Structure formats: structure tokens, C-alpha cells
Kinemage of the C-alpha trace (Angstrom):
@kinemage 1
@onewidth
@group {chain A} dominant
@subgroup {mainchain}
@vectorlist {calphas} color= white
{ca met a 1} P 256.406 85.017 -140.265
{ca ala a 2} L 259.797 84.588 -141.781
{ca ile a 3} L 259.493 82.630 -145.040
{ca his a 4} L 263.138 81.446 -146.395
{ca gln a 5} L 262.850 81.113 -150.121
{ca asn a 6} L 265.883 79.466 -152.186
{ca gln a 7} L 265.425 81.271 -155.259
{ca pro a 8} L 265.996 84.258 -156.202
{ca thr a 9} L 263.266 86.486 -155.631
{ca lys a 10} L 261.380 90.119 -155.395
{ca ala a 11} L 260.844 91.652 -152.066
{ca thr a 12} L 258.632 94.490 -151.405
{ca arg a 13} L 259.214 96.470 -148.309
{ca asn a 14} L 258.168 100.258 -147.541
{ca gly a 15} L 257.159 100.204 -150.956
{ca his a 16} L 260.534 99.650 -151.999
{ca thr a 17} L 261.349 96.012 -154.433
{ca thr a 18} L 264.415 94.660 -154.492
{ca lys a 19} L 266.419 91.846 -156.032
{ca arg a 20} L 267.739 89.612 -153.324
{ca gly a 21} L 270.777 86.335 -153.579
{ca lys a 22} L 269.854 82.693 -153.064
{ca arg a 23} L 267.987 83.547 -149.976
{ca glu a 24} L 265.875 85.421 -148.599
{ca thr a 25} L 263.662 86.214 -145.381
{ca ile a 26} L 260.238 88.170 -146.151
{ca tyr a 27} L 258.326 89.532 -143.224
{ca arg a 28} L 254.577 89.302 -143.759
{ca arg a 29} L 252.598 90.932 -141.456
{ca glu a 30} L 249.175 89.014 -140.898
{ca arg a 31} L 246.244 90.458 -139.121
{ca leu a 32} L 243.929 88.838 -136.946
{ca gly a 33} L 240.094 89.016 -138.165
{ca thr a 34} L 239.050 90.236 -134.376
{ca arg a 35} L 237.836 94.009 -134.370
{ca thr a 36} L 239.570 95.839 -131.508
{ca asp a 37} L 239.304 100.355 -130.939
{ca leu a 38} L 242.891 99.750 -129.835
{ca ser a 39} L 245.017 101.620 -132.430
{ca glu a 40} L 248.058 100.115 -133.801
{ca ala a 41} L 250.671 101.407 -131.658
{ca gly a 42} L 248.144 100.719 -128.703
{ca thr a 43} L 248.381 96.881 -129.702
{ca arg a 44} L 251.945 97.255 -130.263
{ca asp a 45} L 252.220 98.773 -126.471
{ca ile a 46} L 250.051 95.980 -125.246
{ca ala a 47} L 252.047 92.647 -127.426
{ca cys a 48} L 255.628 94.529 -125.993
{ca ala a 49} L 254.506 94.331 -122.309
{ca leu a 50} L 252.763 91.540 -122.693
{ca asn a 51} L 255.959 89.451 -124.153
{ca gly a 52} L 257.995 91.261 -121.588
{ca leu a 53} L 255.561 89.682 -118.796
{ca leu a 54} L 256.013 86.515 -120.117
{ca ala a 55} L 259.464 86.142 -120.497
{ca asp a 56} L 259.736 87.196 -116.496
{ca thr a 57} L 256.974 84.716 -115.820
{ca phe a 58} L 259.572 82.122 -118.232
{ca ala a 59} L 262.695 83.381 -115.883
{ca leu a 60} L 260.802 82.835 -112.707
{ca tyr a 61} L 259.700 79.425 -113.234
{ca leu a 62} L 263.824 78.495 -114.401
{ca lys a 63} L 264.592 79.819 -111.190
{ca thr a 64} L 262.276 77.729 -108.953
{ca lys a 65} L 263.417 74.469 -111.165
{ca asn a 66} L 266.613 75.400 -110.282
{ca phe a 67} L 266.244 75.535 -106.489
{ca his a 68} L 264.017 72.954 -106.809
{ca trp a 69} L 266.708 70.591 -108.474
{ca his a 70} L 269.539 72.005 -105.219
{ca met a 71} L 268.024 71.824 -102.510
{ca ser a 72} L 269.343 70.249 -99.377
{ca gly a 73} L 268.836 69.675 -95.791
{ca arg a 74} L 266.896 68.022 -93.348
{ca his a 75} L 263.665 69.228 -94.958
{ca phe a 76} L 265.049 68.500 -98.433
{ca arg a 77} L 262.099 66.401 -99.816
{ca asp a 78} L 259.362 68.963 -98.273
{ca tyr a 79} L 260.981 71.783 -100.102
{ca his a 80} L 261.373 69.627 -102.763
{ca leu a 81} L 257.864 68.903 -103.443
{ca leu a 82} L 256.715 72.207 -102.857
{ca leu a 83} L 259.013 73.853 -105.293
{ca asp a 84} L 257.772 71.299 -107.369
{ca glu a 85} L 254.347 72.177 -107.386
{ca his a 86} L 255.444 76.610 -107.857
{ca ala a 87} L 256.812 75.443 -110.873
{ca glu a 88} L 254.185 73.808 -112.658
{ca gln a 89} L 251.864 76.385 -111.776
{ca ile a 90} L 254.330 78.795 -112.973
{ca phe a 91} L 254.964 77.067 -116.287
{ca ala a 92} L 250.857 76.366 -116.688
{ca met a 93} L 250.621 80.330 -115.907
{ca lys a 94} L 252.411 81.293 -119.093
{ca tyr a 95} L 249.476 79.447 -121.025
{ca arg a 96} L 246.755 82.219 -119.287
{ca leu a 97} L 248.828 85.077 -120.691
{ca cys a 98} L 249.413 83.935 -124.107
{ca leu a 99} L 245.835 83.437 -124.151
């Protein structure tokens, strides 16, 4: 979580205190109350993998919508509706990835 402050303040990072100008970004690490037997490195690796999967899913959604809007030919309506349905399903899938 990034917090922007307009007043000069002190920030602590890695045990060091620094004084900055008028605009400062402080990153606070908040932990969830969920118990897990994974190490911190393990949870970080899983989060990185899921972020990549989520980005791929969104790219697939955009490509599907692009094909959806640029269809032509005899079967335009059938393919248009099919790709629209696929795009909706792909977009809905991102919520399952985030849970």
C-alpha cells in the first residue's frame, strides 16, 4: 500500500530513518490474519506466479475482444456472438484467480 503525504516526514526503511521533501511514498507491509505453513518466500513465489497468470488471462481477454470486434464474412454474427461469450467467460475467470 502506498501512502502519499504532502508534509515533510521521516520514513523508516530497513531500520534506517530518512528525511525527504514534500512528497513522500511510504510502503507499508500488511499481513493477512490467515494462517499458513508456507514460508514468506513461498507465498511471494505463489503471488508472483498468480500475477503472471492473471496478466495472461487479461491479455487473452483483450485479444478475444479484438477478434470479436474485427470479424467479417458470412459467419460474422455467429463468430461475433461466440467470441463475445468467450470473452465474458475469460473476464469472469479473473475473479476466480483473485480469490
